[in-house]
N, C-alpha and C positions, 0 to 999 in steps of 0.2 A: 503698787509696783507698776511701772510702765515699760514699754519696749522702746528702745532707742530707734529713731527714724533712720539712722545711718547704718548701724551695725546689727541691730535687732536684739542686742542683749537687754536683759531686764535691769532696771535701776530704780532707785528711790528718788523721785523728783524733790527739789528744794524750793520750787516755785510752780505755780499753776501753768505757766506758759513754757516750761522747759520741755524741749523736744529730744535732746540728746543726752547720752550718758556723759560723765565727766571727761573721759578720754576723747570721745568724738567731739564734744563741745569745744575743746581747745583747738582741735584740728579744723573744724568748721569755721571757727572764728578767725584762724590764720588764713584760711582760704578766702573768706569774705574780705578780709583786710587787703590781701593781695589783689583781688579782683577790683576793689574800690580804687586802689592805687593805679591800676591799669586804666580804669574808666575815667579817673579824675586826675590826670598828671599835674594840671595847673594848681588845683586845690591842694594837692599833696605838697608841692614845693612851698606854698604859702604856709601850710600847716607846719612843715619842717622848720621853716625860718622862724616862726613864732615860738615853737617848742625850743629851738636852739637858744633863742634870745632869753626866754624865761628861765631856762635851766643851765645856762652857760657856767655860771659861777659854781653851782653844785657839781657839775661834771668835772670842772677843773680841779676842785678840791678832792673829789674822789680819786681822780687820776693821780694827783700828787701823793695822796695817802697810799695808794696801791704801790707806786714806784718806791716810796720810802720803806714800806713794809716788805717789799720783794726786790730789794736792791740788787742782789746777786743775779736773780732771774732776769731783771731788766738789763743789766750790764751785759749778760750773756746774749740776750736777744739783740741788743744794739751792735755788739761785736759781730754777731752772725750776719746781720743786715749789711754791715760794712764789708764783710768778706764777699757776700753775694752781689753787692752793687758797687764794684770798683769804679765804674764810669761816673756814677753820681757822686761818689766820694771825691773823685778827681775834680769835677766841676765845682763842687762845694768848696774844696780847698782853694781853688783858683779864685773864686768869688771872695772868700774870706781874705786872702792875701791882697787882692785888689783894694778891698775896703781898708785894710790896715795901712796900705801905702798912702792912701789919701788923708789919713788921720795924722795930725801932728802930736807931739808929746811935750808940752810945756807945763811941768808941774808947778802948782801954786803953793804947795806946802810940802813938807818932807814925809818920807816913807816911814811907817811905824808897823809893829807887829799886828797882824790881824786886819790889815787894811786892803782895800781894793782901789784901783785907779778908776775914777769916774770922769768921763769926758763931758764937760759942761757945754762945749762946742767942739768943732772939728780940730781945734788946736790946743786948748787948755785942759788940764787935768787937775782934779782935786782928789787927794787920797782921803777916803772916808772908811769907817768901819764896815766890814763885810755885811753885817746884819742890816745896817742902814741902807747899803747899796741894794741889797736884795729885797728890802721892804716895799719898794715901789717898782712894779714892772714898767720898764721904759725902753725907748728905742730912739737913738740919736738920728737915725736915717729917716724915720717916719714922723718924728716929733712927738710920738705918743708919750704922755706923762712926763715930758722933759721939764716942764715948768715946776711940777711938784717935786721931782727929785733934785732939781737945781736949787730950789728954795731950801730943801733939807740940807743939801751939801753946803750951801752958802751959810746957813745957820750954824752948821757944825764947824765950818772954817772960822767964822767970826767968834764963836764960843771958844774954840781952841786957842785963838790968839789972845783973848782977853783974860 
């Protein structure tokens, strides 16, 4: 048995270099981490960026699974945020309306049950199945993954016509 350096309680060590009991060990580790972050702000930013890049997909998957498992709770939280932030909701709505006004709507195929309209450019739309549309995360404004989704939409369109 040893006495904890921080609180003085006796504990059974799990390694020869252990100085703190289990409770104090966690507290000391947090304190040391906070102090390191204060002392090394540049290294912390680099470390955070690397960690974010390495674990981004895993975090997104966990967040999505949580939202699906707790759908009611998530909807309530979103509605609460909307009520508490009316100015942001107003600006978001204005931005969305402005974007929609710049988009044309020239459908290249006909509407069918279970479809979504996909803009292949700012004027033309292809109706594709909702699952296909959601399969690739894309953004018309930034160009993110537009080549991938447009290839899939084009393949669906030609497959549908033949």
